[in-house]
C-alpha positions as CSV (number, residue, x, y, z in Angstrom):
1,X,71.0,92.8,78.2
2,X,69.6,92.0,81.6
3,X,66.3,93.5,82.5
4,X,65.8,95.7,85.6
5,X,63.4,98.4,86.8
6,X,65.8,100.9,85.3
7,X,66.9,99.9,81.8
8,X,70.1,101.2,80.2
9,X,69.8,101.2,76.4
10,X,73.1,100.8,74.5
11,X,72.9,101.4,70.8
12,X,76.1,100.4,69.0
13,X,77.1,102.4,65.9
14,X,79.5,101.2,63.3
15,X,78.7,97.6,64.1
16,X,80.0,96.3,60.8
17,X,83.3,98.1,61.4
18,X,83.6,96.5,64.9
19,X,83.1,93.1,63.4
20,X,85.6,93.8,60.7
21,X,88.1,94.8,63.3
22,X,87.5,91.6,65.2
23,X,86.0,93.4,68.2
24,X,82.9,92.4,70.0
25,X,80.6,94.5,72.2
26,X,78.4,93.4,75.1
27,X,76.2,95.5,77.3
28,X,74.8,95.2,80.8
29,X,73.1,97.4,83.3
30,X,74.3,96.9,86.9
31,X,72.1,96.7,89.9
32,X,70.1,99.5,91.4
33,X,71.9,102.5,92.9
34,X,71.0,105.9,94.1
35,X,69.6,108.6,91.7
36,X,72.0,110.7,89.6
37,X,70.3,113.7,91.1
38,X,72.1,113.0,94.4
39,X,75.5,113.0,92.6
40,X,77.3,116.4,92.2
41,X,80.1,115.1,90.0
42,X,80.3,112.3,87.4
43,X,82.2,109.3,88.6
44,X,84.5,107.6,86.2
45,X,85.2,106.3,83.7
46,X,86.7,103.3,85.5
47,X,87.7,99.8,84.4
48,X,86.5,96.4,85.6
49,X,87.3,92.8,84.9
50,X,90.0,93.3,82.4
51,X,91.5,90.1,80.9
52,X,93.6,89.3,77.9
53,X,90.7,89.7,75.5
54,X,88.1,91.9,77.2
55,X,87.4,94.7,79.6
56,X,84.4,96.6,81.0
57,X,84.2,100.4,81.1
58,X,81.8,101.9,83.7
59,X,80.6,105.5,84.1
60,X,78.3,107.1,86.6
61,X,77.1,110.3,85.1
62,X,75.6,113.3,86.9
63,X,73.3,114.3,84.1
64,X,70.8,112.8,81.7
65,X,72.8,113.3,78.5
66,X,73.4,110.5,76.0
67,X,77.0,109.2,75.8
68,X,79.1,107.5,73.2
69,X,82.1,105.4,73.9
70,X,84.8,105.7,71.3
71,X,87.8,103.4,71.3
72,X,90.7,102.3,69.1
73,X,94.2,101.0,68.9
74,X,97.0,103.3,67.7
75,X,95.8,105.8,65.1
76,X,93.1,103.5,63.7
77,X,89.6,104.9,63.1
78,X,87.4,105.3,66.2
79,X,84.8,102.7,66.9
80,X,81.7,103.9,68.6
81,X,78.9,102.7,70.9
82,X,76.1,105.0,72.1
83,X,75.1,105.0,75.7
84,X,71.8,106.3,77.0
85,X,72.1,107.7,80.5
86,X,68.9,106.3,82.0
87,X,70.4,104.6,85.1
88,X,72.9,105.6,87.7
89,X,75.7,103.3,86.4
90,X,76.5,102.7,82.7
91,X,78.6,99.7,81.7
92,X,79.9,98.6,78.3
93,X,81.9,95.5,77.8
94,X,84.5,95.2,75.0
95,X,85.2,91.7,73.8
96,X,87.6,90.1,71.3
97,X,90.4,92.5,72.2
98,X,94.0,91.6,71.6
99,X,96.2,90.5,74.4
100,X,98.9,92.8,75.8
101,X,97.6,95.7,73.7
102,X,97.0,99.3,74.6
103,X,93.6,100.8,73.7
104,X,92.6,104.5,73.7
105,X,89.1,105.4,74.6
106,X,86.9,108.4,75.4
107,X,83.4,109.2,76.5
108,X,81.6,111.8,74.3
109,X,78.4,113.6,75.2
110,X,76.3,114.8,72.2
111,X,78.4,116.3,69.5
112,X,81.3,117.3,71.9
113,X,84.5,115.6,70.6
114,X,86.8,117.5,73.0
115,X,86.6,115.1,75.9
116,X,89.6,113.6,77.6
117,X,91.2,110.4,76.2
118,X,92.2,107.5,78.4
119,X,94.1,104.3,77.9
120,X,94.1,100.8,79.2
121,X,96.2,97.7,78.4
122,X,94.9,94.2,78.2
123,X,96.5,91.3,80.1
124,X,99.3,89.3,78.5
125,X,98.3,86.2,76.7
126,X,98.0,83.0,78.8
127,X,101.3,81.4,79.3
128,X,103.2,84.6,78.6
129,X,106.5,85.3,80.4
130,X,105.8,89.0,80.5
131,X,106.1,90.9,83.8
132,X,103.0,92.3,85.4
133,X,102.7,94.9,88.2
134,X,100.1,94.6,90.9
135,X,99.4,97.3,93.5
136,X,97.9,96.0,96.7
137,X,96.2,98.2,99.3
138,X,93.4,98.2,101.9
139,X,91.6,100.2,104.6
140,X,91.8,103.3,102.5
141,X,88.5,105.2,102.5
142,X,89.2,108.0,104.9
143,X,89.3,110.8,102.3
144,X,92.2,112.5,104.1
145,X,95.7,113.5,103.0
146,X,97.3,110.1,103.7
147,X,94.9,108.3,101.4
148,X,95.6,110.8,98.6
149,X,99.4,110.5,99.2
150,X,99.3,106.7,98.9
151,X,97.1,107.0,95.8
152,X,99.7,109.3,94.2
153,X,102.5,106.8,95.0
154,X,100.6,104.0,93.3
155,X,99.9,106.2,90.3
156,X,103.7,106.9,90.0
157,X,104.4,103.2,90.3
158,X,102.2,102.5,87.2
159,X,100.6,99.1,88.0
160,X,98.8,96.9,85.6
161,X,96.0,96.1,88.1
162,X,94.9,97.1,91.6
163,X,93.8,94.8,94.4
164,X,91.8,96.4,97.1
165,X,91.7,94.4,100.4
166,X,88.5,95.9,101.7
167,X,87.1,98.8,103.8
168,X,86.9,100.9,100.6
169,X,84.7,103.7,102.2
170,X,84.5,104.6,105.8
171,X,82.6,104.6,108.0
172,X,80.0,102.2,106.5
173,X,80.4,102.0,102.8
174,X,77.9,104.7,102.1
175,X,77.3,105.3,98.4
176,X,77.2,109.1,98.9
177,X,80.8,109.0,100.2
178,X,82.3,107.0,97.3
179,X,82.7,110.2,95.4
180,X,85.1,111.8,97.9
181,X,86.7,108.7,99.4
182,X,87.1,106.5,96.3
183,X,86.5,108.0,92.9
184,X,88.3,111.3,93.5
185,X,91.5,110.0,95.2
186,X,91.9,107.3,92.6
187,X,90.5,109.0,89.5
188,X,93.8,109.0,87.5
189,X,94.3,105.3,88.3
190,X,90.8,104.0,87.8
191,X,90.5,105.3,84.2
192,X,93.5,103.3,83.1
193,X,94.0,100.5,85.7
194,X,91.5,97.8,86.6
195,X,90.6,97.5,90.3
196,X,89.6,94.1,91.7
197,X,88.1,94.7,95.1
198,X,87.0,92.6,98.0
199,X,84.6,93.4,100.8
200,X,85.7,94.7,104.2
201,X,83.6,94.8,107.4
202,X,83.0,98.5,107.0
203,X,81.6,97.9,103.4
204,X,78.9,95.5,104.6
205,X,76.3,97.9,106.0
206,X,75.8,99.3,102.5
207,X,76.7,96.3,100.4
208,X,74.2,97.4,97.7
209,X,76.6,100.3,96.9
210,X,79.5,97.9,96.5
211,X,77.5,95.6,94.1
212,X,76.2,98.5,92.1
213,X,79.6,100.2,91.7
214,X,81.8,97.2,91.0
215,X,81.3,94.6,88.2
216,X,83.7,91.9,89.4
217,X,84.1,88.7,87.2
218,X,82.2,86.4,89.5
219,X,80.1,84.7,86.9
220,X,83.2,84.1,84.7
221,X,84.8,82.2,87.5
222,X,81.8,80.1,88.4
223,X,81.0,81.9,91.6
224,X,77.4,82.1,92.7
225,X,78.0,85.6,94.3
226,X,79.8,88.8,93.5
227,X,81.2,88.6,97.1
228,X,83.9,86.1,96.0
229,X,85.4,85.4,92.7
230,X,88.7,84.6,90.9
231,X,90.5,85.7,87.7
232,X,93.7,85.1,85.8
233,X,96.0,87.9,84.9
234,X,99.6,87.5,83.6
235,X,101.1,84.4,85.1
236,X,98.9,84.4,88.2
237,X,95.6,83.0,89.3
238,X,94.0,85.5,91.8
239,X,91.3,84.5,94.3
240,X,89.2,87.2,96.0
241,X,87.4,86.0,99.1
242,X,84.8,87.5,101.4
243,X,86.2,86.9,104.9
244,X,83.0,88.3,106.4
245,X,81.3,85.1,105.1
246,X,84.2,82.9,106.2
247,X,85.0,79.4,105.1
248,X,83.0,77.2,107.4
249,X,82.3,73.6,106.5
250,X,79.9,73.1,103.6
251,X,79.6,76.9,103.1
252,X,78.9,78.2,99.6
253,X,82.1,80.1,99.5
254,X,84.2,77.1,100.7
255,X,82.6,74.7,98.2
256,X,83.3,77.2,95.4
257,X,86.9,77.8,96.6
258,X,87.7,74.1,96.7
259,X,86.5,73.7,93.2
260,X,88.2,76.8,91.9
261,X,91.6,75.7,93.3
262,X,91.1,72.2,91.7
263,X,90.4,73.8,88.3
264,X,93.5,76.1,88.2
265,X,95.7,75.7,85.2
266,X,99.1,75.9,86.8
267,X,100.8,75.3,83.5
268,X,99.6,78.7,82.3
269,X,99.2,80.5,85.7
270,X,101.9,79.1,88.0
271,X,101.2,81.6,90.8
272,X,98.2,81.5,93.1
273,X,97.5,84.6,95.1
274,X,94.6,84.7,97.6
275,X,93.3,88.0,99.1
276,X,90.6,88.9,101.6
277,X,90.0,91.5,104.2
278,X,90.6,89.8,107.6
279,X,94.1,88.4,108.1
280,X,94.8,84.8,109.1
281,X,98.0,86.0,110.7
282,X,98.5,89.3,112.5
283,X,100.4,90.8,115.5
284,X,98.1,93.8,115.7
285,X,95.5,91.5,117.4
286,X,94.9,87.8,117.5
287,X,92.8,86.6,114.5
288,X,89.6,85.2,115.9
289,X,87.9,83.5,112.9
290,X,86.5,80.1,113.8
291,X,87.5,78.8,110.3
292,X,91.1,80.0,110.5
293,X,92.8,76.6,110.9
294,X,90.7,75.1,108.1
295,X,91.8,78.0,105.8
296,X,95.4,77.7,106.7
297,X,95.4,74.0,106.0
298,X,93.6,74.4,102.7
299,X,95.9,77.1,101.4
300,X,99.0,75.1,102.4
301,X,97.8,71.9,100.9
302,X,96.7,73.7,97.7
303,X,100.1,75.3,97.2
304,X,98.9,78.9,97.5
305,X,101.9,81.2,97.1
306,X,100.7,84.4,98.7
307,X,97.9,85.4,101.0
308,X,97.1,89.1,101.3
309,X,94.8,90.8,103.8
310,X,94.0,94.2,105.4
311,X,91.8,95.0,108.4
312,X,94.8,95.7,110.7
313,X,96.1,99.1,109.8
314,X,99.8,98.5,109.3
315,X,102.2,96.5,107.2
316,X,103.2,93.0,108.3
317,X,105.1,90.2,106.5
318,X,105.5,86.7,107.9
319,X,108.4,84.5,106.8
320,X,108.1,81.2,105.0
321,X,108.5,77.9,107.1
322,X,111.8,76.2,107.5
323,X,113.3,74.3,104.6
324,X,112.1,70.8,104.2
325,X,108.6,71.4,105.4
326,X,105.5,71.5,103.3
327,X,105.4,74.7,101.3
328,X,103.2,77.3,102.9
329,X,102.0,80.7,101.7
330,X,103.7,84.0,102.5
331,X,101.3,86.1,104.5
332,X,101.2,89.9,104.0
333,X,98.9,92.3,105.9
334,X,98.5,95.6,104.1
335,X,96.1,97.9,105.9
336,X,97.8,101.2,105.5
337,X,95.8,102.7,102.7
338,X,94.7,105.8,104.6
339,X,92.9,105.1,107.8
340,X,94.4,105.6,111.3
341,X,97.3,103.2,111.9
342,X,97.6,100.5,114.6
343,X,100.6,99.5,116.7
344,X,101.9,96.0,117.2
345,X,100.3,94.3,120.2
346,X,101.3,90.7,120.2
347,X,104.3,88.6,119.1
348,X,104.8,85.9,116.5
349,X,108.1,84.2,115.9
350,X,107.6,84.2,112.1
351,X,106.9,87.9,111.9
352,X,109.7,89.4,109.7
353,X,108.5,93.0,109.4
354,X,106.0,95.2,111.2
355,X,105.8,98.8,109.9
356,X,103.3,101.3,111.2
357,X,103.1,103.3,108.0
358,X,100.7,104.4,105.3
359,X,101.7,102.4,102.3
360,X,100.8,100.1,99.4
361,X,102.5,96.8,98.4
362,X,103.8,96.4,94.8
363,X,104.1,93.0,93.3
364,X,106.1,92.3,90.1
365,X,105.8,88.8,88.8
366,X,106.4,86.6,85.8
367,X,106.3,82.9,85.4
368,X,109.5,82.3,87.4
369,X,109.7,85.0,90.0
370,X,107.6,87.2,92.2
371,X,109.1,90.3,93.8
372,X,107.5,92.4,96.5
373,X,108.1,95.9,97.7
374,X,106.3,97.9,100.4
375,X,106.3,101.6,99.6
376,X,105.2,104.3,102.0
377,X,103.3,107.6,101.4
378,X,106.6,109.4,100.8
379,X,107.6,107.0,98.1
380,X,110.2,105.2,100.2
381,X,110.6,101.4,99.9
382,X,110.8,100.0,103.4
383,X,110.6,96.2,102.7
384,X,111.4,93.9,99.8
385,X,111.1,90.2,99.3
386,X,111.5,87.8,96.4
387,X,109.9,84.4,95.8
388,X,111.1,81.9,93.2
389,X,108.9,79.0,92.2
390,X,111.5,76.6,93.7
391,X,112.4,78.6,96.8
392,X,111.9,81.9,98.6
393,X,114.9,84.2,99.1
394,X,115.5,87.6,100.6
């Protein structure tokens, strides 16, 4: 357990039963955050960094009670771990889980056994041909009816994981606003579906809130910073970048990214999906990043399949290059998670679809095919696309 000025004490019970069941427990106290006294409602539980053999369950209580985590598969006996609520965010990591397996868990305060039960499912085993569903959205943290409607559509769609493209909480990523503009709208999703976020420009002024709330798998991917990281899930390798930092020559993020792309295991994870906040291609406004050309060249030469971004509040899909040319990523802008929408302002001959709608993007993929659908706040699918590993077809 890492030391900090506020220590979280996790006292596992039934340790021998956990070992006998082949389950491991690890515990960690995230960075400093605001006092529980400023929080009117508990936040969570919510999932982070789920893989085929592990997950992290986080909880931000509004009281000083002690908590237990109880978890099991099927109707097996409950395994328990006691949590002492002495810091603003509690985290427990479950290790040695079984791939592609559903687990039930609940948080219990004191002797109260009537608490709600939740479920999560681990990722398929490496090399599996199983389908996974990924819900992608960004620019969501308005707290209004559009955000709630998109959240409901994602819940109905039942994804395995969530990718957030940044601008999680408006206007400036304030921790006191996470309750109304993040935890409440997505409560039903967060307790069962792992969210893998990335930083938007509106999240930067209070970046400490982001790093306190989210426990992204940056260390597992060799990243020196929680601002950029990668992970494997299903048949895909996902790379989350911080476009606020950019990819300038010799930058820490670029050096890590180049190494990460070299170390991919394409035999097990044939798809590579990169996501960030600022788009490299957009017709809402001209992308202005000084490192744009270098990023485009890197993604093309590395065989990245899909590049996802937000920032511009609309849906945009750009078509693949002509047959016979070097394979290039498909570019998607998905900035319709809840904040005021933007109209198209400029043209691009490779723009296939521009839709000024509140929406999310659903990806369904296995080893051989990736299907995409854009779904608006009424639940209507307004764009679809399919990519094969050998070619892209409508």
